[in-house]
C-alpha positions as a Markdown table, in Angstrom:
| # | Residue | x | y | z |
|---|---|---|---|---|
| 1 | Unk | -13.6 | 0.0 | -35.4 |
| 2 | Unk | -16.8 | 0.3 | -34.0 |
| 3 | Unk | -17.8 | -2.0 | -31.2 |
| 4 | Unk | -21.0 | -3.2 | -29.8 |
| 5 | Unk | -22.0 | -1.6 | -26.8 |
| 6 | Unk | -25.5 | -1.1 | -25.2 |
| 7 | Unk | -27.3 | 1.3 | -22.9 |
| 8 | Unk | -29.2 | 0.6 | -19.8 |
| 9 | Unk | -31.7 | 2.6 | -18.9 |
| 10 | Unk | -33.5 | 2.5 | -15.7 |
| 11 | Unk | -36.4 | 4.9 | -15.2 |
| 12 | Unk | -37.4 | 5.4 | -11.7 |
| 13 | Unk | -38.1 | 8.1 | -8.9 |
| 14 | Unk | -36.6 | 9.4 | -6.0 |
| 15 | Unk | -38.4 | 7.3 | -3.6 |
| 16 | Unk | -37.3 | 3.5 | -5.3 |
| 17 | Unk | -35.3 | 1.7 | -2.5 |
| 18 | Unk | -33.0 | -1.1 | -2.5 |
| 19 | Unk | -32.0 | -2.9 | 0.8 |
| 20 | Unk | -33.0 | 0.4 | 2.6 |
| 21 | Unk | -31.1 | 2.6 | 0.0 |
| 22 | Unk | -31.7 | 5.1 | -2.6 |
| 23 | Unk | -31.7 | 2.8 | -5.9 |
| 24 | Unk | -29.4 | 5.4 | -7.8 |
| 25 | Unk | -27.0 | 4.9 | -4.8 |
| 26 | Unk | -27.1 | 1.2 | -4.8 |
| 27 | Unk | -27.0 | 0.8 | -8.6 |
| 28 | Unk | -24.2 | 2.9 | -8.2 |
| 29 | Unk | -22.0 | 1.3 | -5.8 |
| 30 | Unk | -23.2 | -2.2 | -7.6 |
| 31 | Unk | -21.8 | -1.0 | -10.8 |
| 32 | Unk | -18.6 | 0.3 | -9.0 |
| 33 | Unk | -17.9 | -3.2 | -7.4 |
| 34 | Unk | -18.4 | -4.8 | -10.9 |
| 35 | Unk | -14.8 | -3.3 | -12.0 |
| 36 | Unk | -16.2 | -3.7 | -15.3 |
| 37 | Unk | -15.6 | -1.5 | -18.6 |
| 38 | Unk | -18.9 | 0.4 | -17.8 |
| 39 | Unk | -19.8 | 4.0 | -17.0 |
| 40 | Unk | -23.1 | 5.4 | -15.1 |
| 41 | Unk | -24.8 | 8.6 | -15.1 |
| 42 | Unk | -27.9 | 9.4 | -12.9 |
| 43 | Unk | -30.6 | 12.2 | -14.3 |
| 44 | Unk | -32.8 | 14.1 | -12.0 |
| 45 | Unk | -36.0 | 15.1 | -13.6 |
| 46 | Unk | -37.6 | 18.4 | -12.8 |
| 47 | Unk | -41.1 | 17.1 | -13.6 |
| 48 | Unk | -42.7 | 13.9 | -14.1 |
| 49 | Unk | -46.0 | 11.7 | -13.9 |
| 50 | Unk | -45.9 | 7.8 | -13.3 |
| 51 | Unk | -48.4 | 5.1 | -14.4 |
| 52 | Unk | -50.1 | 4.9 | -11.0 |
| 53 | Unk | -51.5 | 8.7 | -11.8 |
| 54 | Unk | -49.0 | 10.6 | -9.6 |
| 55 | Unk | -47.5 | 13.4 | -10.6 |
| 56 | Unk | -44.4 | 15.0 | -9.6 |
| 57 | Unk | -43.4 | 18.7 | -10.3 |
| 58 | Unk | -41.0 | 21.4 | -8.6 |
| 59 | Unk | -43.4 | 24.2 | -9.3 |
| 60 | Unk | -45.9 | 22.6 | -6.4 |
| 61 | Unk | -43.7 | 22.0 | -3.1 |
| 62 | Unk | -46.4 | 19.5 | -2.1 |
| 63 | Unk | -45.7 | 17.6 | -4.9 |
| 64 | Unk | -42.2 | 17.8 | -5.2 |
| 65 | Unk | -41.4 | 14.9 | -2.6 |
| 66 | Unk | -40.6 | 12.2 | -5.4 |
| 67 | Unk | -39.2 | 13.6 | -8.7 |
| 68 | Unk | -38.3 | 11.4 | -11.5 |
| 69 | Unk | -34.8 | 9.6 | -11.8 |
| 70 | Unk | -33.4 | 8.5 | -14.8 |
| 71 | Unk | -30.2 | 6.1 | -14.8 |
| 72 | Unk | -28.3 | 5.2 | -17.9 |
| 73 | Unk | -25.5 | 2.4 | -17.6 |
| 74 | Unk | -23.3 | 2.0 | -20.6 |
| 75 | Unk | -21.0 | -1.0 | -21.4 |
| 76 | Unk | -19.6 | -3.4 | -23.8 |
| 77 | Unk | -22.9 | -6.1 | -25.1 |
| 78 | Unk | -21.1 | -9.0 | -23.6 |
| 79 | Unk | -20.7 | -7.9 | -20.3 |
| 80 | Unk | -24.8 | -6.8 | -20.3 |
| 81 | Unk | -26.8 | -10.3 | -20.0 |
| 82 | Unk | -25.1 | -10.7 | -16.2 |
| 83 | Unk | -25.9 | -7.4 | -15.0 |
| 84 | Unk | -29.6 | -7.3 | -16.4 |
| 85 | Unk | -30.2 | -10.1 | -14.6 |
| 86 | Unk | -29.0 | -8.6 | -11.4 |
| 87 | Unk | -30.8 | -5.4 | -12.2 |
| 88 | Unk | -34.4 | -6.9 | -12.5 |
| 89 | Unk | -33.9 | -7.8 | -8.8 |
| 90 | Unk | -32.5 | -4.5 | -8.0 |
| 91 | Unk | -35.4 | -2.5 | -9.7 |
| 92 | Unk | -38.6 | -3.2 | -7.8 |
| 93 | Unk | -40.0 | 0.1 | -8.9 |
| 94 | Unk | -39.5 | 1.8 | -12.2 |
| 95 | Unk | -38.9 | 0.5 | -16.1 |
| 96 | Unk | -35.5 | -0.9 | -16.9 |
| 97 | Unk | -34.5 | -1.5 | -20.5 |
| 98 | Unk | -31.9 | -1.5 | -23.2 |
| 99 | Unk | -30.9 | -0.6 | -26.5 |
| 100 | Unk | -27.7 | -0.7 | -28.5 |
| 101 | Unk | -25.0 | 1.6 | -28.9 |
| 102 | Unk | -22.1 | 1.5 | -31.5 |
| 103 | Unk | -19.0 | 3.0 | -29.7 |
| 104 | Unk | -16.2 | 4.1 | -32.2 |
| 105 | Unk | -13.7 | 5.3 | -29.0 |
| 106 | Unk | -13.5 | 3.9 | -25.5 |
| 107 | Unk | -10.5 | 5.6 | -23.4 |
| 108 | Unk | -10.0 | 6.1 | -19.7 |
| 109 | Unk | -7.3 | 7.3 | -17.5 |
| 110 | Unk | -5.6 | 5.1 | -15.0 |
| 111 | Unk | -5.4 | 5.9 | -11.3 |
| 112 | Unk | -4.3 | 3.2 | -8.7 |
| 113 | Unk | -7.6 | 3.7 | -6.7 |
| 114 | Unk | -11.0 | 5.9 | -7.0 |
| 115 | Unk | -9.8 | 9.4 | -6.5 |
| 116 | Unk | -12.8 | 9.9 | -4.0 |
| 117 | Unk | -11.3 | 7.8 | -1.6 |
| 118 | Unk | -10.9 | 9.4 | 1.7 |
| 119 | Unk | -8.8 | 8.9 | 4.7 |
| 120 | Unk | -11.5 | 7.4 | 6.4 |
| 121 | Unk | -12.6 | 4.9 | 3.9 |
| 122 | Unk | -9.1 | 2.9 | 4.7 |
| 123 | Unk | -7.6 | 4.0 | 8.0 |
| 124 | Unk | -6.6 | 1.7 | 10.6 |
| 125 | Unk | -9.1 | 2.6 | 13.6 |
| 126 | Unk | -7.9 | 2.5 | 17.0 |
| 127 | Unk | -4.6 | 3.0 | 16.0 |
| 128 | Unk | -2.0 | 1.9 | 18.6 |
| 129 | Unk | -0.4 | 4.9 | 20.4 |
| 130 | Unk | 1.8 | 5.7 | 23.3 |
| 131 | Unk | 1.6 | 8.8 | 26.1 |
| 132 | Unk | 4.5 | 11.0 | 26.1 |
| 133 | Unk | 5.9 | 9.7 | 29.2 |
| 134 | Unk | 6.0 | 6.1 | 28.4 |
| 135 | Unk | 9.4 | 4.6 | 28.7 |
| 136 | Unk | 11.3 | 3.8 | 25.4 |
| 137 | Unk | 12.0 | 0.0 | 26.2 |
| 138 | Unk | 8.1 | -0.3 | 26.2 |
| 139 | Unk | 7.9 | 1.6 | 23.1 |
| 140 | Unk | 10.2 | -1.1 | 21.6 |
| 141 | Unk | 8.3 | -4.1 | 22.9 |
| 142 | Unk | 5.3 | -2.8 | 21.3 |
| 143 | Unk | 6.4 | -2.5 | 17.9 |
| 144 | Unk | 8.3 | -5.8 | 18.3 |
| 145 | Unk | 5.1 | -7.5 | 18.5 |
| 146 | Unk | 3.4 | -5.2 | 15.6 |
| 147 | Unk | 3.4 | -5.2 | 11.8 |
| 148 | Unk | 4.6 | -1.7 | 11.9 |
| 149 | Unk | 7.6 | 0.2 | 12.7 |
| 150 | Unk | 6.3 | 3.6 | 14.3 |
| 151 | Unk | 3.8 | 4.8 | 17.0 |
| 152 | Unk | 2.0 | 8.1 | 17.2 |
| 153 | Unk | 2.8 | 9.6 | 20.9 |
| 154 | Unk | -0.3 | 11.5 | 22.2 |
| 155 | Unk | -0.7 | 14.3 | 24.8 |
| 156 | Unk | -3.4 | 13.9 | 27.9 |
| 157 | Unk | -6.1 | 14.8 | 25.5 |
| 158 | Unk | -5.2 | 12.0 | 23.1 |
| 159 | Unk | -3.8 | 14.7 | 20.2 |
| 160 | Unk | -0.8 | 13.8 | 18.5 |
| 161 | Unk | 2.3 | 15.6 | 19.1 |
| 162 | Unk | 4.8 | 13.4 | 17.8 |
| 163 | Unk | 6.0 | 10.3 | 16.3 |
| 164 | Unk | 8.6 | 7.6 | 17.5 |
| 165 | Unk | 9.8 | 5.7 | 14.4 |
| 166 | Unk | 12.3 | 2.8 | 14.2 |
| 167 | Unk | 15.0 | 5.6 | 13.4 |
| 168 | Unk | 14.2 | 7.1 | 16.5 |
| 169 | Unk | 14.6 | 4.1 | 18.8 |
| 170 | Unk | 18.3 | 3.7 | 17.0 |
| 171 | Unk | 19.6 | 7.0 | 17.2 |
| 172 | Unk | 18.1 | 8.7 | 20.0 |
| 173 | Unk | 17.1 | 5.9 | 22.2 |
| 174 | Unk | 20.0 | 3.5 | 21.5 |
| 175 | Unk | 18.7 | 0.7 | 20.1 |
| 176 | Unk | 21.8 | -1.1 | 18.0 |
| 177 | Unk | 19.8 | -2.8 | 15.2 |
| 178 | Unk | 16.4 | -2.4 | 13.1 |
| 179 | Unk | 13.1 | -3.9 | 14.8 |
| 180 | Unk | 13.4 | -6.9 | 12.7 |
| 181 | Unk | 16.6 | -7.8 | 14.0 |
| 182 | Unk | 15.9 | -7.0 | 17.5 |
| 183 | Unk | 12.9 | -9.5 | 17.3 |
| 184 | Unk | 15.2 | -12.7 | 16.0 |
| 185 | Unk | 18.0 | -11.5 | 18.9 |
| 186 | Unk | 18.6 | -14.0 | 21.9 |
| 187 | Unk | 17.1 | -13.3 | 25.1 |
| 188 | Unk | 20.1 | -12.0 | 26.9 |
| 189 | Unk | 21.1 | -9.6 | 24.2 |
| 190 | Unk | 17.2 | -8.4 | 24.2 |
| 191 | Unk | 17.2 | -7.9 | 28.1 |
| 192 | Unk | 20.6 | -6.0 | 27.9 |
| 193 | Unk | 18.8 | -3.6 | 25.2 |
| 194 | Unk | 15.7 | -3.3 | 27.0 |
| 195 | Unk | 17.4 | -2.5 | 30.2 |
| 196 | Unk | 19.3 | 0.5 | 28.3 |
| 197 | Unk | 16.1 | 2.3 | 26.8 |
| 198 | Unk | 14.3 | 2.3 | 29.9 |
| 199 | Unk | 16.0 | 5.5 | 31.1 |
| 200 | Unk | 14.5 | 7.7 | 28.1 |
| 201 | Unk | 10.8 | 8.4 | 27.4 |
| 202 | Unk | 8.7 | 8.4 | 24.3 |
| 203 | Unk | 8.8 | 12.3 | 24.3 |
| 204 | Unk | 12.9 | 12.4 | 24.9 |
| 205 | Unk | 12.8 | 10.2 | 21.4 |
| 206 | Unk | 10.0 | 11.3 | 19.6 |
| 207 | Unk | 10.1 | 13.3 | 16.2 |
| 208 | Unk | 7.8 | 16.1 | 16.4 |
| 209 | Unk | 5.5 | 17.9 | 16.0 |
| 210 | Unk | 3.7 | 15.2 | 14.6 |
| 211 | Unk | 2.7 | 15.2 | 10.4 |
| 212 | Unk | -0.9 | 14.6 | 10.8 |
| 213 | Unk | -3.8 | 13.9 | 8.1 |
| 214 | Unk | -7.4 | 14.9 | 8.4 |
| 215 | Unk | -9.6 | 11.9 | 8.5 |
| 216 | Unk | -12.1 | 13.7 | 6.0 |
| 217 | Unk | -9.0 | 14.2 | 3.7 |
| 218 | Unk | -8.9 | 12.7 | 0.0 |
| 219 | Unk | -6.4 | 9.4 | 0.3 |
| 220 | Unk | -4.2 | 11.2 | -2.6 |
| 221 | Unk | -3.5 | 14.1 | -0.1 |
| 222 | Unk | -2.4 | 11.3 | 2.5 |
| 223 | Unk | -0.1 | 9.9 | 0.0 |
| 224 | Unk | 1.3 | 13.7 | -1.1 |
| 225 | Unk | 2.1 | 13.8 | 2.8 |
| 226 | Unk | 3.9 | 10.9 | 3.2 |
| 227 | Unk | 6.1 | 11.5 | 0.1 |
| 228 | Unk | 7.1 | 15.0 | 1.2 |
| 229 | Unk | 8.0 | 14.0 | 4.4 |
| 230 | Unk | 9.2 | 10.5 | 3.8 |
| 231 | Unk | 7.4 | 9.0 | 6.3 |
| 232 | Unk | 5.5 | 5.4 | 6.5 |
| 233 | Unk | 2.6 | 6.3 | 8.2 |
| 234 | Unk | 0.2 | 9.5 | 9.2 |
| 235 | Unk | -1.5 | 9.8 | 12.7 |
| 236 | Unk | -5.3 | 10.8 | 11.4 |
| 237 | Unk | -7.3 | 13.5 | 13.4 |
| 238 | Unk | -10.8 | 14.6 | 13.2 |
| 239 | Unk | -11.8 | 18.5 | 13.1 |
| 240 | Unk | -10.7 | 18.7 | 16.7 |
| 241 | Unk | -7.0 | 17.4 | 16.3 |
| 242 | Unk | -8.1 | 14.3 | 18.5 |
| 243 | Unk | -6.6 | 11.2 | 17.1 |
| 244 | Unk | -8.6 | 8.8 | 15.3 |
| 245 | Unk | -6.8 | 6.1 | 13.5 |
| 246 | Unk | -3.6 | 5.9 | 11.5 |
| 247 | Unk | -2.8 | 5.7 | 7.8 |
| 248 | Unk | 0.4 | 3.9 | 6.6 |
| 249 | Unk | 1.4 | 2.9 | 3.3 |
| 250 | Unk | 0.2 | -0.7 | 3.2 |
| 251 | Unk | -3.1 | 0.5 | 4.0 |
| 252 | Unk | -3.0 | 2.6 | 0.6 |
| 253 | Unk | -2.0 | -0.5 | -1.0 |
| 254 | Unk | -4.1 | -2.5 | 0.2 |
| 255 | Unk | -6.9 | 0.0 | -0.8 |
| 256 | Unk | -4.9 | -0.2 | -4.5 |
| 257 | Unk | -5.6 | -4.0 | -4.3 |
| 258 | Unk | -9.3 | -4.0 | -3.3 |
| 259 | Unk | -10.4 | -1.0 | -5.6 |
| 260 | Unk | -8.5 | -0.6 | -8.7 |
| 261 | Unk | -10.3 | -1.7 | -11.7 |
| 262 | Unk | -9.7 | -4.8 | -13.4 |
| 263 | Unk | -7.3 | -3.0 | -16.2 |
| 264 | Unk | -7.1 | -6.1 | -17.8 |
| 265 | Unk | -10.6 | -6.9 | -18.2 |
| 266 | Unk | -10.8 | -3.5 | -19.7 |
| 267 | Unk | -8.3 | -3.6 | -22.5 |
| 268 | Unk | -10.1 | -7.0 | -23.4 |
| 269 | Unk | -12.7 | -5.0 | -24.2 |
| 270 | Unk | -10.5 | -2.5 | -26.3 |
| 271 | Unk | -10.5 | 0.1 | -23.9 |
| 272 | Unk | -7.9 | 2.5 | -24.5 |
| 273 | Unk | -6.4 | 3.0 | -20.7 |
| 274 | Unk | -3.7 | 5.8 | -20.5 |
| 275 | Unk | -1.2 | 6.9 | -17.8 |
| 276 | Unk | 0.0 | 3.1 | -17.7 |
| 277 | Unk | 3.0 | 2.7 | -15.3 |
| 278 | Unk | 5.6 | 0.0 | -15.6 |
| 279 | Unk | 8.1 | -1.7 | -12.9 |
| 280 | Unk | 10.7 | -0.3 | -15.3 |
| 281 | Unk | 9.6 | 3.0 | -14.8 |
| 282 | Unk | 10.4 | 2.9 | -11.0 |
| 283 | Unk | 13.0 | 0.1 | -10.5 |
| 284 | Unk | 16.5 | 0.8 | -9.0 |
| 285 | Unk | 19.3 | -0.7 | -11.3 |
| 286 | Unk | 22.4 | 0.3 | -9.3 |
| 287 | Unk | 21.6 | -2.7 | -6.6 |
| 288 | Unk | 24.1 | -5.0 | -5.3 |
| 289 | Unk | 25.0 | -8.4 | -6.2 |
| 290 | Unk | 27.2 | -11.0 | -5.3 |
| 291 | Unk | 28.0 | -14.6 | -6.7 |
| 292 | Unk | 27.1 | -18.0 | -5.5 |
| 293 | Unk | 30.5 | -18.2 | -4.3 |
| 294 | Unk | 31.4 | -15.2 | -2.5 |
| 295 | Unk | 32.3 | -15.9 | 1.0 |
| 296 | Unk | 29.5 | -14.8 | 3.6 |
| 297 | Unk | 31.8 | -12.6 | 5.6 |
| 298 | Unk | 32.2 | -10.2 | 2.3 |
| 299 | Unk | 28.7 | -10.6 | 1.9 |
| 300 | Unk | 28.0 | -9.1 | 5.6 |
| 301 | Unk | 30.8 | -6.3 | 4.8 |
| 302 | Unk | 28.8 | -5.3 | 1.6 |
| 303 | Unk | 25.3 | -5.2 | 3.8 |
| 304 | Unk | 26.9 | -2.9 | 6.4 |
| 305 | Unk | 29.0 | -0.9 | 4.4 |
| 306 | Unk | 26.2 | 0.3 | 2.2 |
| 307 | Unk | 23.5 | 0.3 | 4.6 |
| 308 | Unk | 21.2 | -1.7 | 3.0 |
| 309 | Unk | 19.1 | -5.0 | 4.3 |
| 310 | Unk | 20.1 | -7.5 | 1.1 |
| 311 | Unk | 21.8 | -8.2 | -1.8 |
| 312 | Unk | 21.2 | -10.4 | -5.0 |
| 313 | Unk | 22.8 | -13.4 | -5.8 |
| 314 | Unk | 23.6 | -13.9 | -9.4 |
| 315 | Unk | 25.3 | -16.0 | -11.5 |
| 316 | Unk | 28.2 | -15.5 | -14.3 |
| 317 | Unk | 26.0 | -14.9 | -16.7 |
| 318 | Unk | 23.9 | -12.4 | -14.2 |
| 319 | Unk | 21.0 | -14.8 | -14.0 |
| 320 | Unk | 19.1 | -14.3 | -10.1 |
| 321 | Unk | 19.9 | -17.3 | -8.0 |
| 322 | Unk | 18.8 | -15.9 | -4.7 |
| 323 | Unk | 18.7 | -13.0 | -1.9 |
| 324 | Unk | 20.7 | -12.9 | 1.1 |
| 325 | Unk | 19.4 | -10.4 | 4.1 |
| 326 | Unk | 20.7 | -9.1 | 7.0 |
| 327 | Unk | 18.1 | -11.2 | 8.9 |
| 328 | Unk | 19.4 | -14.2 | 7.1 |
| 329 | Unk | 22.7 | -13.9 | 8.0 |
| 330 | Unk | 21.7 | -13.2 | 12.0 |
| 331 | Unk | 19.8 | -16.2 | 12.2 |
| 332 | Unk | 22.1 | -18.7 | 10.3 |
| 333 | Unk | 25.3 | -17.3 | 11.8 |
| 334 | Unk | 25.2 | -15.2 | 15.0 |
| 335 | Unk | 25.8 | -18.2 | 17.6 |
| 336 | Unk | 28.6 | -19.3 | 15.3 |
| 337 | Unk | 30.3 | -16.1 | 14.6 |
| 338 | Unk | 30.4 | -13.6 | 17.4 |
| 339 | Unk | 30.5 | -10.3 | 16.1 |
| 340 | Unk | 27.7 | -10.9 | 13.6 |
| 341 | Unk | 25.5 | -8.4 | 15.7 |
| 342 | Unk | 28.1 | -6.0 | 16.3 |
| 343 | Unk | 29.2 | -5.8 | 12.3 |
| 344 | Unk | 25.3 | -5.2 | 11.7 |
| 345 | Unk | 24.5 | -2.8 | 14.8 |
| 346 | Unk | 24.2 | 0.8 | 14.0 |
| 347 | Unk | 25.5 | 2.3 | 17.1 |
| 348 | Unk | 29.1 | 0.3 | 16.8 |
| 349 | Unk | 32.3 | 2.7 | 16.6 |
| 350 | Unk | 33.2 | 2.4 | 12.9 |
| 351 | Unk | 37.0 | 1.5 | 14.4 |
| 352 | Unk | 35.8 | -1.5 | 15.6 |
| 353 | Unk | 34.0 | -3.2 | 12.8 |
| 354 | Unk | 37.3 | -4.3 | 11.1 |
| 355 | Unk | 37.9 | -6.2 | 14.1 |
| 356 | Unk | 34.2 | -7.8 | 14.5 |
| 357 | Unk | 34.1 | -8.7 | 10.6 |
| 358 | Unk | 37.5 | -10.5 | 11.5 |
| 359 | Unk | 36.1 | -12.6 | 14.2 |
| 360 | Unk | 33.4 | -13.3 | 11.9 |
| 361 | Unk | 35.6 | -14.6 | 9.0 |
| 362 | Unk | 37.6 | -16.6 | 11.6 |
| 363 | Unk | 34.6 | -18.3 | 12.9 |
| 364 | Unk | 32.9 | -18.9 | 9.5 |
| 365 | Unk | 36.0 | -19.2 | 6.9 |
| 366 | Unk | 35.1 | -18.6 | 3.3 |
| 367 | Unk | 31.3 | -20.2 | 3.4 |
| 368 | Unk | 30.0 | -19.2 | 0.1 |
| 369 | Unk | 26.6 | -17.2 | -0.2 |
| 370 | Unk | 25.0 | -20.0 | -1.9 |
| 371 | Unk | 24.9 | -21.9 | 1.3 |
| 372 | Unk | 22.5 | -19.3 | 2.9 |
| 373 | Unk | 20.3 | -17.7 | 0.2 |
| 374 | Unk | 16.8 | -17.5 | 0.2 |
| 375 | Unk | 15.8 | -19.4 | -3.1 |
| 376 | Unk | 12.4 | -19.6 | -3.2 |
| 377 | Unk | 11.7 | -15.7 | -4.6 |
| 378 | Unk | 8.8 | -13.5 | -5.9 |
| 379 | Unk | 9.9 | -11.8 | -8.8 |
| 380 | Unk | 8.3 | -9.5 | -11.3 |
| 381 | Unk | 9.1 | -8.5 | -14.9 |
| 382 | Unk | 10.1 | -4.7 | -16.0 |
| 383 | Unk | 6.6 | -4.8 | -18.3 |
| 384 | Unk | 4.6 | -5.7 | -15.0 |
| 385 | Unk | 2.1 | -3.0 | -14.3 |
| 386 | Unk | 2.4 | -1.1 | -11.0 |
| 387 | Unk | -0.7 | -2.3 | -9.4 |
| 388 | Unk | 0.2 | -6.1 | -10.2 |
| 389 | Unk | 3.4 | -5.6 | -8.2 |
| 390 | Unk | 1.8 | -3.7 | -5.5 |
| 391 | Unk | -1.1 | -6.5 | -5.1 |
| 392 | Unk | 1.9 | -9.0 | -4.9 |
| 393 | Unk | 4.0 | -7.0 | -2.2 |
| 394 | Unk | 0.4 | -6.4 | -0.4 |
| 395 | Unk | -0.5 | -10.5 | -0.3 |
| 396 | Unk | 3.3 | -11.8 | 0.6 |
| 397 | Unk | 4.3 | -9.0 | 2.9 |
| 398 | Unk | 7.4 | -8.0 | 1.0 |
| 399 | Unk | 8.7 | -4.6 | 1.2 |
| 400 | Unk | 11.0 | -5.2 | -1.9 |
| 401 | Unk | 10.6 | -7.1 | -5.1 |
| 402 | Unk | 13.2 | -8.5 | -7.4 |
| 403 | Unk | 13.3 | -7.7 | -10.9 |
| 404 | Unk | 14.1 | -10.2 | -13.8 |
| 405 | Unk | 13.6 | -10.6 | -17.6 |
| 406 | Unk | 12.1 | -13.5 | -19.6 |
| 407 | Unk | 15.6 | -15.5 | -19.2 |
| 408 | Unk | 15.8 | -14.9 | -15.3 |
| 409 | Unk | 18.7 | -12.3 | -15.6 |
| 410 | Unk | 18.5 | -10.1 | -12.6 |
| 411 | Unk | 17.4 | -6.1 | -13.4 |
| 412 | Unk | 17.2 | -4.4 | -10.2 |
| 413 | Unk | 14.9 | -4.4 | -7.5 |
| 414 | Unk | 11.5 | -2.3 | -6.5 |
| 415 | Unk | 10.7 | -1.2 | -3.1 |
| 416 | Unk | 7.3 | 0.1 | -1.2 |
| 417 | Unk | 9.0 | 3.7 | -1.2 |
| 418 | Unk | 9.4 | 3.7 | -4.9 |
| 419 | Unk | 6.3 | 2.4 | -5.6 |
| 420 | Unk | 4.6 | 5.0 | -3.6 |
| 421 | Unk | 6.6 | 7.9 | -4.9 |
| 422 | Unk | 6.9 | 7.1 | -8.3 |
| 423 | Unk | 3.3 | 4.9 | -8.9 |
| 424 | Unk | 1.3 | 8.3 | -7.8 |
| 425 | Unk | 3.2 | 11.0 | -10.1 |
| 426 | Unk | 0.9 | 10.6 | -13.2 |
| 427 | Unk | -1.8 | 11.8 | -10.3 |
| 428 | Unk | 0.1 | 14.8 | -9.5 |
| 429 | Unk | -2.6 | 17.3 | -11.1 |
| 430 | Unk | -5.2 | 15.4 | -9.1 |
| 431 | Unk | -3.5 | 14.9 | -5.3 |
């Protein structure tokens, strides 16, 4: 079915400016920020003349400084009026006009962010880093007050040589639980852990060599490196190898939220968007569930035995009621039931776990999961677009989202890792 479009034409020159920028560059940035179903192209002429008598040609060097420029913007007619009003303010030199265009097909490929995006455009500058001789307890303290769980380690010239992650602190330095649980521990326990870490340095526990990315590399290359090396962040370096920033999964997701086109808007104009990916393409269905009446000590054992951070609470029909995390259990019962910390500890001997679990059961009795589950949940459906799921996780600082159907039946979970790994699979040929 034919659709009504408009071609907006701007006939101007190389010398035309808007807010100090070349006019064609300014118009390009303006159109891109609209996130509308519009395409734009800029033509540079080899010869021309202007109404004031000026002549420009490549044949004579002295007259080639102001060659003619033609800008064309193609978009649905319904979008044209608002854009024309803005362009009239921007085009202070040249001719602005439009003509109708009958369009029989408008198709586009869906990418989660513009492919020309560079690492330097999204990275966190002035990244927190530590020297090789930084005591491990100070590394842990730095991470406890941060939103991230890893730090680059640099040499005396500020070149990344390794990374200290949460796993390094646990398995090489002796931190008993992950950082989110450490942040909730009591003062005396935290003091004991800090004292135990002080004997080692960042160099002793870091993972090296550091996997880095150049600041001028495409962001797609950083995504590939994160997925390939199974890391959450990459130190960013300049051409000389000096640390200039850090790029993380969260930086990538924030970029998607800010820069992705308005896909719903495009579809309203009957633009055929290909390469759509949905939550159903990446969700995990083999997630652990418990009933509202499952004793809390059993929930604790499930979390520990399966090395997971949360379980879903569902009713007899499979409808999602809430979530229980290791943080929920630690904050709710650590004082009432000594042993919760030891059960969750990555460093507790396997043989001692039953004893600690028994202590927890003795103290808590059979308190049910429904007594501690979190019920104010943010969920998505299987047919939710991946970029919408990313926007939700970014906005609310969520690392995992439950997936439900129209009746609220629990279907599975999605994670940041899965979004990064599977969400970019359609871009493999471009990364």
